[in-house]
N, C-alpha and C positions, 0 to 999 in steps of 0.2 A: 198214686205214685208220684214222687217228686220229679220235677223237670231236671233234665241233665244240663240245661242251659237255654238261653233265649237266642233264637235265630231270626234274623231279618232276611226274608226270602224275596228276591225280585220275582214277582208273581204276575203272570199275564192272564191267567184264567184258562189258558190253553192246555193241550194234552200233556206236554212235558212238565210244566210247573205244577199242574194239578196233581199229577202222580207223585212228583217230588214232595209236595206239601204233605200228602198222605204218608209217604215213605218216611219222612223226617219225624212225624208224630208217632206212627205205629211201630216202626222198626227201631227207632233210636230214642224215643221218649223226649224229644225236644218241645219246648214251647215255641210256636212260630208266629211271628208278626209278618203279615204279608204286606209288601210294598208294591204298588202299581203306579207307574209313571204314565200320565196322560200326555202322550206326545202326538195326539191327533188320530189315534186308531178309532175305528168304529166299534164301540162297545156299549152295552147296556150296563151302566155302572152299578145300578142297584142289583142286577142279576149277578154281577161279579162279586159284590159284597156278600150276597146271600150264599153264593157257592163256596167262597172262602170260609165262611162261618160254618156251613154244613160239613165241610171237610176237616174242621177242627182248628182253624186259625184262631188265635187269641185276639187278634186285632187285624183290621184291613184298612190300610192307609192309602188313599189315592191323591196324588199331587198333580195339579195342572201345570205342565211344563211346556205347553205348546208355544207360547210367545217366546220363552227363553230358547227353545229349540230352534224356532224359525230365525230369530235375530242373531243368536250366537253361533249357530252352526250351519243352517241352510243358506243364509245370506252370505256367510264367509265362503261357502262352497261355490256360490254363484260368482262372487268376486274372483275366485280362483279358476273358474271354468272347470271345476273338478270333475274328473271321470277316471275310473280305474280301467286300465287296458283299453282305453279309447271309447268305452261304451257305458259302463255301469256308473250311475250318478251317486252312489254311496249312501243311499237312504238309510240302511241299517247301520253302517259305520258312523254316520253322523249322529245318530240317536244314542249310541252306547255311552259316550262320555257324559251327556246330560243326565242320563238315567243313573249312571254310577255315582255321580256327584250328589244327586238327590237321595239315593239309597243310603249312602254313608251318613248323610245328615239325619235321616230317620233312625238309622241304627244307633247313632249317638244319642238322639233324643229319647229313644225308647229303652236304652240301657241294654242293648243286645251285645252279647259277647262273641257272636258268630254272624257272618253274612253268607248267603248262598244264592246261587243263580242256576239257570237251566240251560246254559249255552251248550250246544251239542258237541260231542267228542271230537268231531273232525272240523269243527268251525274255528274260524280265526279267534274269536273272543274266548273260546275255551282254552286254547293253547297259550296264548300270550296276552290277550287283550283285556277281557273284563276283569279277571283276577288282578291283573296289574293296575287297571284303572281304579278298582276298589281300594287296593292297597295305597296307591298314590294319593287318591282323594282323601282317604282317612288320615294319612300323614299330614296333609295340608290342613285338615280341619282340627287337629289336636293341638295346634299352636306350638308345635315343636320348633326348635331353633332351625330355621330354614337356611342358616348360614353354614350348616354342617356340609362336608363334602358329599356330593350326590353320587354314591357308589352304584346302587341299583335300587329297584323298587323294594325288594325284600329287606335290604339293609335299612332303608329309610323307615319302612313300616315297622320293623322290629324295634328300632330306636324310638319311634313315636308311641307305639302302643303294642307291647309284646304279647298281650293276652288275647287280643281279638283273633279269630280264626276265619278261614274261608272254606266252606264246604262246596265243592264243585262235583256234583254227583257223577257227571259223565266222565270223571277222571278217577272215580273210586271203583275198584274191581267188584266189590259186593253189589254195586248198582249196575255197572255196564255189562257184567256177566249175567245178571238176571234179566236185564232189559237191553237186548242187543239191537233193538230197532223199534220203530213205531208200532209194529204189529204186536210186540210184546207189551208195550205200554197200553195199547187198546184193550188187550186181554185183561191186564191188570185193572184198568179203569172199569171194565164191565164187571169184574169180580168184586171190586170195592164200592160199586155203585157211584162212580165218578162220572157226572154228565160231561160229555165232550162233543165238539162239532165234527171232529175228524172221524172218518170211517175207513174201513179197509178198501173200499171202492175208491175213496178219495183221500189217500193218506198223506198228501203233500203237506209240507210244513209252510206256514205263512207267517210273515212278520210285517205287521201293518203300522204305519205312522203317517203323519201329515205329509211327509216327503215322498213316500212310495208305499207300495206293498210288494214283498218278495215272495216267491213261490219256489220250493225245492222239494226233493225227495219223491218217493212213490213212483208213479208212472213217468215222472219227469226225468228220472235217472237214465232213461234211454234217450240219448241226444238226437237220435234219428227220427223220433216221433214228435209231431207237433203238440203243443200244450192243449188241453181240453178247452174248447171255445167258451165254456161257462166258468172257467177258472178265474178270469180277471175280475177284480173288484173295484179298482180305481179308474178304470177306463171302459167306455162302451166300445162295441165293435166299430172300428173306423169305417168299415164298408157300408154300414147302415146309418151313418151320422147324418146331420142336417144337410140339405141340398144346397144351402148357401153358407158362405164363410161368415165368421164373426170377427169384427174389427176390434183390436185392443191397442191401447197405448201404454207403454211402461216408461216411467221416468226414473232415472238413476242419479244418485249423488255419492261420489267417491266409490262407484261400483255397486252401491247398495240400492235395491229397488225401494223407492219412497212413495211412489204414486202409480196407481193403475186406473186407467179410464176405460169404461165399458158400458155401452148402451146408455150414454148420457149421464152415468153416475161416476163419481170419483171416490177411490178408496185410498186412504193414506195410512190407516193403521196396519202395521206389519202383518198381524195375524189375519186381519180381514182381507187384505189384498191377496195374501197367499191362498186363502180358502177360495176366493173368487176365481183365481187362476186355475185352481184344482177343478172347480166346477166346469169352467170353460173347456179345459183340457179333457176332462172326462167325457163331456158331450161329444167331442170330436175324436175321441180315441187317440189322444196324443201322449207319447211317452212310453209306448210298449217296447220292450226289448227281450229277446230270448238268446242267451249267450252261454258259452262254456268258458269259465274263468279259471285262472290259476291261483289257488290259495297259497297262503304263506308256508303251509306245511308240505307243499309239493304235490298236492292232490288237485286234479282237475275236477271242477264241479259245474254242473249245468244249473243255471239259475234263470228265472223269468222275473221281470220287474216291470211295474207301470208307475211312472213318475210324471204326471201331467204338469203341475206347476213348476217343478224343477227344470223340466225340459223347455218350457216356454221362456222362463227367466234366463236360462243359460244361452238359448238361441238369441234372445234380445240383447243380452250383455255382450256376447261375442261380437255382434254386429256393431254396437256402439263403440266398442274399442277400436274398430277399424277406422272410425271417424276421429276419435279424440286422443288416442294413445300413441306415444312416440314408437316408431317402428322397431328401433333397436331394443327398447325396453320390453316391448311386447314379445319380440323374438326370444329374448333371454327368459322372460316369464314363462313362455310356452315350453321351452326346453327344460328349464330347471324347476320353477316353482309349481306349475300345474302338475307335472308328473310326480315330483317328490311329495307334495302335500297330499295328493290323492293316495299315493302308496302308503304314506305314514298313517293316514286315517283308516285305510282298508286293513292294515296290519294291526290295528288296535293300539297305536302308540301316540294317541292324542296328548297324553300327559308326558311329554318328552321334550328334551332340549332342542332336538332337531326340528320338531314341529314349530316351536316358538321362533327358532332361527329363520326357517323358511317363511313363516307367516309375516315376520317383519318386512321381508322383501316384498311379499304380496301387498301389504298395506301401502308401501311406498308406490308400487306400480298403479294403485287405484286412486291416487290423489286427484287426478284430473279426469277421471272417468265420470263425466257429468253430461247429461243430455237425455233426450227422449227418443224412443223407438216406436214406430207404428208397425203393427203386424196384423196378419189375418190367420185365424185358425180354421183349418178345414180338412176333415177326413184323415186324421193321423199326421197332419203336417202343420208346421208353422212357417208362414211366408212373410218375409220382411218386405214392407212396402215403402219405408222411408225412415230417416233418422236425422236428428238435428241437435245442436247444442248452442245455447245462448252465451256460454262462458268460454268455451274452448275454441281456439282459432287455428289449429294445425291444418285444417282443410281450407283451401282457398279455391273457390270456383273460378276465379280469374286465372290463377296459376295452372289449374287443371284443364282449362279450356283449350281445345284444338284450334281456336280462332284467335288466340292471344299469345303474345310473347312477353307479357308483363313479368318482370323480375327473372327473365330467363333468356339467355342468348344461345342459339344453336352452336355458335363458334366455341363456346366454352367446353362443349363436349369433346372437341378435338384433343385437348390435353388429357382429359379424363380417359378417353379411349387409348391414347398412346401410352399412358402410364400403366394401365391394366394389361396392355398387350405385350409389354416387356417379358413378363413371365410366361405368357401363353405362346409367344414366338419361340422361346427356348424349348418349351414342351413339344411344339411341332417339329423343331429340328431334331430332337431326340427320337421322335417317332420315325422320321425320315432316315436317320442314321441306322436305325435298327431294321430298316427294310419294310416298315409299315406304311401303307399308302393312306393318306388322310382323305383320299377321294372315295375309298371304299367304305361300305357300311360296316358297323362293328360285327355283325354276324358273318361277314365275309372274311374278316381279319382274324377272328378268334377261332383257333383250331382245338 
């Protein structure tokens, strides 16, 4: 039977994409080229190749994106101190753009008319993210006139290449009505002879890369119950970690980690230093979180994540900024850049003008973030033990000393206090005129 077309499927070898691969071939007669991005996940690549071939893929392409992922996305997140809703370090969100970019390149090279992915129906990247990423990246790669007005992703995509399509199974009724959840997929996998690691006893979904591993679904959907102790893959149990801490130094240039020192060895290669920090963090159980987060579509979702290297780097970077970064710039960055950039990435809008706008502010804020941080890793924690900078001079030990009045006169504070008290005195008079006593505590005055 002639193929209906050629599909480039973002394939992980997991439950969802293995079932989608079989579904695309058996139910719709497509030829499928499987694309897998190596972003640091723990996989047996030969086993993945063999599995894709067994399920009917015409080709299996694996691209090593680890260094690109670390340098272009993980390190940018470190510069930003990125975290969504104050806790999630965005491991999955950071990986999606680099995967989409590489998938569209493969689709173009292999002559595919269709691209497909397995993002779940309630996930961010299904609703607005990955499809938009794929569309935007393809538009960029077709060398269309980028001076055209940027109306929206679909307009650009249609202009650039009107014939390519996106198959998002979890948005197609024929698929999601047949497979309403992971148990249905497990039944289908058993029927079709698809080997999978998930079981009905452990049906949670995992997304692993060098930045983190995420765990969702299954028994985790009850937020009152703790995650299974044997679930975590990137961190050991912090309660049973080493009895002594490990000392580490991290050196930054313009907010980017450029050198890690550990046990007499120095690591300067971006990928090598990141892997080293992951190993240290795993040993001490650093970077575990268990949260309920708010997704873009309005649904609350329970997610568990372990991100050892990202947690260590973020802690060190935050500390160094206290030493070398202008206070007002840091305050504005915290209020505007960190929050906005993190939310943009979480919502799947990396390829957007607002991300570029915010990121330009971020890069300016990091121009003087140069120095070294000394820290200790121990049983789930990162302890800062010192920081220094050979180039940045905002901190002065002489000025900060309680035993010195160098460059500082206590008399100068009189005018400062008087100026600021003008407004506050008027506020106090207003309170007195309204019958409120400033001598009483707030709990006594509020009725």
